[in-house]
N, C-alpha and C positions, 0 to 999 in steps of 0.2 A: 182549463180551470187551474187556478193557483191554489195549492193546498195550504190550509191554515190551521193552526192549533190555538186553543185558548187555555192558558195556564191559570188555574184557579177559577174554573167556570162557575162555581157556586157563589161567587161574589156578585154584588149588584152590577158592577161594570161588566163582568163576564156574561151575565144573563142578558144585559142590554146589547152586548156585542152579538150574541146569538140572534136577537130580534132583528138587528140591522143587517147581519150577514145573510139572513134567510131571504132577503130581497136582492142580494148582490149578484150580478151576472158573471163575475169573474173569480170570486173567492169561494172556495169550498171548504167548509170546516170538516176535517177528517180526524181530528184528535182533540180531546178535552181532558183536563186533569183536575183533580181535587182530592187530596189524600184522605180527607175525612169521609168522602163518598165513593171511594174507589171500588169498582166492581158493580156499581149500580148503573142502571140506564138513566139518561137524563130525565125522561118522563116520570120516573119514580121519585125523583127529587123535586122536579118542577112540573106538576100536573098541567100547568098552563101551556105546556109544549105538546099536549095531545093534538095529533093531526099535523104536526110540523115534520119537516124532513129530519129533524134532529132527535125526535122522540126515542128512537131505539139505539141511539149512539151511547156506547158504554163509557163511563167515566174511568179513566186510568189514573194510576199513581204517578207515572212518568209519561211525558209526551212522546208520540211517535215522530218520525222524521217528517217535517213539512218545510215548505219554502218560506213560510211566514209564521211568526208566533206573536200573539198578544199576551203580554205578561201582566196579570192582574193580582199579583201577590203584594203583601205589605212590603214596606221598605226594608232593606237588608236582605230579606229572602228573595226579593225580585232580582237584585244584582247577581246573586249566586246563580239563579236560574238563567239569567241573560248571558252570563259568561259561558255556560255550558251550551246554550243554543247557538251562540255566535261561533263557537268552536266547531259546531256541526255544519256551519255554512248557512244557518237560518237567519233571515232578516227579522229583526225584533222591534216591535213597538212596545215600549215599557210604560205602563200606566201608573207606576209607583213614582216616588220622588227620587229614586236612586241616581238618576243621571241628569237631573234638571239643573243642579248647581255646578258651576264650572270649577269651583274651588273645593278641594277635598276637606280643607280645614273648616270651611263654612258648613259643609255637610255634617261633619262631626259635631260642630257646635250646636246645630239645630236639631239633629236627629240622634245625638248621643250614641253614635256608632261609627267605628272606623270603617271607611269605605273599602270594600274588598277588591276593587278594581279601579284605582284612581286614574290609571292611564286611559281608561275608556271615557273619562270625563272630557278629555281633549278631543275625542273623535265623535262622541254622541252629538246629535243635532237636536236642538230644542224644537219640539214639534208644533210650533205655531206657524201655520202655513202663511198667515197674513204677514209674517216677518221673514221667514226662512224658506219660502217655497222652493227656490232654486237649489238650496243646499240639501233639502230632504230627498229629492229624487236621486236615486242611486246610492243613498247612504245604507249602512248596515244596521245602525242602532239609532232609534228615534226616542227621545224622552218626551212623553206626552205631558203637556203642561197640567198644572193643578187647576181645579175648577174655579176657586176664588181668583187665582192668578190670571187665568184666561179672561175672566170678566173685567178685572181691574186693568190689565195691560191693554186690552182692546179699547177700553173706555178712555185711556189717557195717552196712548201713543201719539195720536194726531196733535194733541195740545203740546206735548213735549217736543215732538219733531219740528213743529212750527215756531217754538220758542215763545208762545203767547202766555205761558204761566210761569210762576216763580217756583222756588225749590220746595216750599212747604205744601204738602199734599195730605189730605185726609180722605181715607177710604172707609166708608161705613157700609158693611156688607151683611146680608141676611141669606141664610141657606136652609133648605129643607133637611129633614133627618137622614135621608139616604146618603148624604155626604159623609156621614159618620161610619158607613159600612153596615154589614149585617150583624156583626157581633154586638149584642145588646149591652148597654151600660145603664146605670141609674138615670143619667141625663137624657137617654133616648128611649126609655120605656114610655109607652103611650100615656100612662097615668101621670107620669112626671112632666112630660113635655106638652101635653094637650092643654090648651088655653093658657100658654105660658110663652114668654119671649125672654131669652137670656143672652147676655154678652159673655164671651169666653176668650181665653188666650189673651188677656189684656196686656200682659208683659211681652207679647210677641208670638204671633202665629207662625207656623212653619212655612206658610206660603209667602211671608213677608220678604225673606231674602231672595226668593224667586221673582217676586214683583219688582223689587229694587234692582236686581241684576238686569232684568229685561228692559225696564223703563230707562235706566241709565244708559244701557247699550243703544237704545233707540235714539236717545238724546245725543249721545256721542256720535252716532252715525250721521246725524243731521247737523253736526257742528254746534250744538247747543252748549254754551259754556257752563251750564249747570249740571252737565252730565255726571260728574263725580261727587256731587254734593246734595243730592235730593234728601229731604227730610220727610219721610212717609210715616204717617200714623194709620195703621190698619186694624180695625176692630171688627171681628166677625160676630154674628148673632145666630142663634138657633131658633128657627121658626117652627110652629106646629103644622107643618105640611110635609109631604113626601118628597117632592122635587122642586128644584128651582133655586136660582141665586139672583139676587138683586143687589147691585152695588151703587151707592150714591157717592160720587167723588167731588171733592171741593178743592179749589186752588185759586190763589189770587192772580188776577190778570196782570201782565207786565206792560206798563205804559210805554216802556222804552224797547219793546219787542221790535224785531225787524219789520214785522207787519202786524201791528197791534189790532185787536178787535175790541168792540165795546157793545155789541148788540147780539141778541140771540140769532138773528138772521145771518150775521157774519160767522158766528160759531157753526151754525148748521151748514153753511156753504163750505167752510173749511173741512168739516167732517165728511160731507158728501163727496168732495173732490178727493180726499185722502182714500176713501173706501169705494171709489167709483166702480172698480172692477172686482170687488170681492163678492163671491157668490153667497156667502153665509153671513154677511153683515148688512143690516138694514138701519138706516138713520130714520127714526120715526118722528111723527108730528106731536106727540105728547108723551108724558112719562109712561114707560111700558110697565106691564104687569108680568109676573113670572108665568102666569097661565097662558100668556100669548106665545110662549116658547115650549110649552109642555110637549115633549116627545119629538121636537124638531132639532135640527142642527144649526138653527139661527142664533145670532147674538143681536139683540135689539139695543140701539143706542140713542139716547136723547140728550143732546148738548144744549145748554142754555146759559145766558148771562144774567146774573143777579146785578142789575144796574145800581141798586141801592148800596151794595157792599163792594162792587167791583170784582166779583168772583165769577169764575167759570164753574158751573155745576154740570156734571155729566152723570146721567143715570143709565146703567146698562144692566141687561138681564139675559139669562140663558138657562137652559135645562142642564143642571149639573151632571146628569148621567149621560147626556148626549154631547152637545158642544163642549161641555166641561169634562168629558171623559171618553165614553165609547164612540160617540160620533166623531169627535176630533181624532181619535185613534184610527178610525176607518178612513177619515180624510187623509191622514198621514200615510196610511197603507196604500191608498190610491196613488199618492205621489211616489212612494217607494217603487212601485211597479209601473210607473208611467201611464197610469189610467187617468181618465178625466176625474178631476178632484171631487166632483159632485156625485159620482157613481154610487148608487145605493143609499144615499143620504136624504132623509125627509126634510122638506122645506115647510110643510104644513103642520101646524101644531094640532094636538088632540083637544077637542072641546065637546062637551063640558069636562 
C-alpha cells in the first residue's frame, strides 16, 4: 500500500478525498491534518464516517511522513505546505491555485500574493490528464486544475486544436455552493442563496488566466495561429444547489478553417474522435444536467452547431468536488504512481 496524507482534511475536498480513497486498493490514508480540529478523531468532526476505516484516525496539526500528500489548503498556505512536503521527498498533488499558473507575475496579479516558490512553477505539472498524461507520471508536484477551468478547458480544447472556431469565446458557467468552500459568507448562507441565482466576478474570475493559459497552449500545440490572441469572456454564476458545474461555451465557427464544420453531426464526430480514448469524458446526445455527474468523475460534453448564427455551442458539466477537485486529484495520483488511471474512481453518478 502507498501511504497518503490529506492536508486540511476538514475541507469539502478533503472529505471527498476520504470518500474516494476508502475504495482505493493501493492508497492508504495514514495521516490527516486540520489545525482547527487537531487532536480530534475524524468521526467526532464528521459523524458520517461512522463505520468507515477512517473513523478513529486522529487529526494532527502537522502531517506524518507519507509517500503521497493531497494539499487542500487555500492558496498561499498551500504553497508553503507543498515546499515542506517536497523537501521530505513526498509526492504532492496540490488542490489549490498555487502552482497552476506558469507565470509568477500573473499569480501575483490574480491572487494578490507574492509566490513563495516561483522556481517550482517551472517544474509543477498541470494536472489535466487529458492533456498532460505522460508528463504527470513520475512528477513530484502536480497542480490540480480548478473546477471551472476543468469544465471550460475540456469543453473547448477539441475546437481550438482543430482550428474550427475564432478567437472570441464566451463561457457562461454555473456552480453549486460547495465550490466556495466550507467557510460561510453572506452570499453562501442558505437563506441568501436559496431561490436565487447570481453572477459574480464580472471583472475577472481567478480561473480565467488558468483557462486562457491552457486553451492557448492547446491551440499552440496544434499549430493554431490564434494561439496567442484568444479573447475569452468568462462569467460564473452561483446556483442554489450543493454540487455541480455546467458551462455553456459559445464561439464563431471559422469558415476558412483547415477542416471547417457546419453541422452538429460534424461537431459531434470531431469531439468523439478527439476524446475517443478518454476514460472520464463522455460525448452525450443531449444537453447534460449537473445531476447526471453527481458523485462521479465524469465530464459530460454536448457540442452542437447553431446554424442560424454560425456558432459552435458546447455544453459541459461535471461534479465540482469530484472531476473538478478530489476525483481529478486521485486521477493524478494514480498517474504519479503508475497505477491505472481509473483506479478507485466512480463512473456512475448518484441518483436521485
